[in-house]
N, C-alpha and C positions, 0 to 999 in steps of 0.2 A: 416402542420407539421406532422411528423411521431408520432405514438402513444407514443413511449418511451420518446420523448422530451416533449410532452404535459404533460405526467404523471410526469416527473421530475420537470417541472415548477410548477405543482399543489402541489406536495409534499413540495417544498420549500415555496410556498405561505401559505399553512396550517401550516407549521412549524413556520414561522414568526408570524402567528396569534396566536400561543401558544397552539395548540392542542396536546394532549398527543400521539395520534396515527396518525400522518399526512399521512404516507405511506398507512396504511390500509384504512383510510378514502378515500384517493384519488383513490385507486384501486377499492374499492367497488363502488364509484360513477361512475368511468369510465366504469366498467363492466356493471352497470345498464344502463348508457346512450347508450352504444354500443350494449347492449343485448347479451353479451358474458360471458363465464365462466372464472374462474381463469386460467385454462390451456390455453384457447384461448388468454387471455391477454398476456401470456408469448410467445406463438408461433406467435402472430401477432404484436409483439412489434415494428417491423420495417415497418409495414404497414402505409400508409398514412391515417390519421384519417379523415373520411368524415366530410364535413363542418357542416352538421346538427347535427352530433354527438358531435363535438367539441363545437358547440354553446350551446347545451343542457348541456353538461358537465360543461362549464364555468358558466352557470346560477346556476347549483347545487352547484358549488364551492362557489359562492357568498352567497347562503343560508347557507352553512356550516360555512363560515366565520362569518356570523351573529350569529352563535351559535345554529342554528337549528339542532336537532338530526338527524343522518343519517337515522334512521328508518322512520321519518316523511318525509324526502326528497324523499326516494325511495318508501315509502308506504308499506314496508315489514320488518319483523323481524323473525329470526329463534328462535324456542323454542322447546326443546326436539327433535331436528333434523327435525322439520317440519316448513314449511313456513306459517307465519300468516300475514294477512292484518292488518295494523295499520293506525291510523290517529290521529290528535290532540284531537280527542274525547275519546281516550283510553290511558291508561298507556302503555308505551312500555314494553313488556315482558323482564324480567331480567334473566340472567343465574342463579342468586342466588335463584330465585323462583323454579328452577328445584330441589332444595333440598326438597321442599315441596312434590313434586311428589315422590321423593325417600322415604320419610317417609311414604307416603300412601302405597307404594309397600312393605315396611317392615311390615306394619300393616295388609295388605291383600295380602299375597304371591300367593293365588289362583286366577289367572286371569280369570278363566272360570266360576266363580260363578255369579249368578244373583243378583247383589247388587243394593241398592238404595242409591245414592250419592246426595249431594247438595253442591253448592258453592254460597257464598254470595259475591257480588262484582266481577262479572266475567270479566268485561272490554272487552278485545279482545276475550275472551273465551279460552285463551290458556290453562288454568288449566283444565276446564271442558272438553274441546275437547281432550286434551291429555289423561285424565282419560277414556273418552269414547273409544278412540283408543286402549288403553292398556287393558281395561276391556270390551271386545266386547259384553258382556251380561248385562252390567250395564245400569240402567236408571238413568238419571241425571237431577236435577233441577238446573238451573243457573239463578241467579238474578242480577240485577243492578239497581241503581237509575236512570241511564241515558238510555233513549230509543235510542239515537244515538249510544251509546256503544253497546247496544243489537243488533242493525242492523249489526254492524261490526262483532259481535260474530256469528250471524246467517250465515253471508257470509262465515266466516271461518269454521263453522260446516258443511255447505254444501260442501265446497271445500274438506274437509277431510272425507266426506261420513258418518257423524254421526248425521246429523240434526234430523233424525227421533227418536233418542234416547235421545235428550236433549230438555227439556222444558224450554225455555227462558221466563222469566217474569220480568216485571218492578216493582220496589218498593224499599223502604228503609229498609235495614236489613231484618227482618222477615215479613214485610208487604206483600211481594209478595208470601209468602208460602201459598198454598191453604190448607184449613182445612182438605181436603180429602187426603192430602199427607201421604203416608205410613211412619211409623217411619223409620228413616234412619240408614244405616250401617256406614255412614261417612258424616261429615260436614267439609268443608274446606273453608278457606277464607284468602285472602291477602288484608286486608282492609287498608284504609288510616291510617298510623301509625306515620307520622311525626307530631311533635308538632308545634304550631305557632312559638315557639322560634327557632326550627330547620329550619323552612321555611325561616327565615331571612338569613341563611347561605348556602342556596342551590346553586348549580352550575347554570350557565346561561342556560345550556341545559334543566334543570328541569323546568325552567319558561315557557317552551313551552308545558309542559304536563298539563293535567287538574288538577287544584289544588284540586278539589273534590275527586280525586283519590290518592292524596298525603297526605293530612292532615285532621284531624277531627276538625280542627279549635280550638282545646283545648290543652290537654296535650299529645296527641298521644296515649292515653290509653282508651278513652271513648268508641270508637266503638268496640275495642277488648273486653272490659269488657261486653258490651251489647251482643255481639255475644256469649261469653262464658256463661254469666249469664242465657240466655234463651235457650241455646243449649239442656238442659235436656228435654225440652218439645217436642223435635223433634227426639231425638236419641233413638235407641233401647238400652236396658240394655247391657252394656259392649261395645257399639259402640264407635267409635273414632271421635274426633274433632281435626283437625290439622290446626294451624294458623301460618301465617308469621308475623314477626315483625322486628324492626330495632333498632335505637338508643334509642327509648322510652322504650324498654323492654317489659315486660308483666305485666298485672294487677294481683291483688290477685286472686287466684283460687276460683270460686264459690263452695259452699259446696257440690253440687251434681256432681261435676266433680273431677277427680283425674289427676293431672299433672304427666304423666308417665316419661317424660324426656324433656329436652331442646335440640334443635339441632342447630348446628353451620355451618358456611360456611368454605371453605378451608383456609381462613385467621384466623379462630378461632373466628369470630364474631358471636354473637347470631343472629339466623335467625328465630326462632320460637319455638313453643311448641306442644307436642303431648299429648292429654288428652283422658280419656275415661269416659263414663257415668257409674257410679257405683250403681245407684239406679234402681228400677223397672220402667217400662214404666209409665211415669207420666201423660199420656193421658188416 
């Protein structure tokens, strides 16, 4: 069959399956199976689709029909205009998380300074790696409780040429922070912030993502509070802490942090908070 006909049938198939973006999903999967760009997909629409490509494409359509996220099927996801390797061991980077990067850039408009940054719960490494790329003289500590996630993050850091400036360490919240760590200019985190109640209502696609990266198994606020409560021990005076959140909101602000402002996504939904450390160095 020619490519256009195969694509048309795939779009109808995904549409009947109830997906919100059947055309985009089908096009992305076909481009991946065929190893071509969006422009080539258009110019080669009347080409006969090679049998091996069509077979691979149909297999991926079945995975999508079952609810598997596109990013896990292809093993890739774009974040801040960069390509990141992903797998079911890591949370899929979200466009909404790019708002966190925007907040950091507002806090630190000088991209040429030698900063000390840290991220808790790095997952695919998309936040830490983006910051390393945007701040070429920054040193970054990136932690995660999952060693499998850290392996993917290291691969992504190597791909983007920043592995030598990111120290990846395994541990829960602050357990991975070395005692010799310099006090930080910035602490960021996109922690598990779905409550157990919210987990009951998640979409099928989310069930494929690691639950440890989605929920704190409590009210959605416990890890956020722990990160904020202990942040003062690691931050320089006046340094910033930027966190992402969702439906659960944000916990009460610990006494040694000041909540500068809340930030929201383009739909007006709360996405996180920007804090600063207002006490002297507590170490």
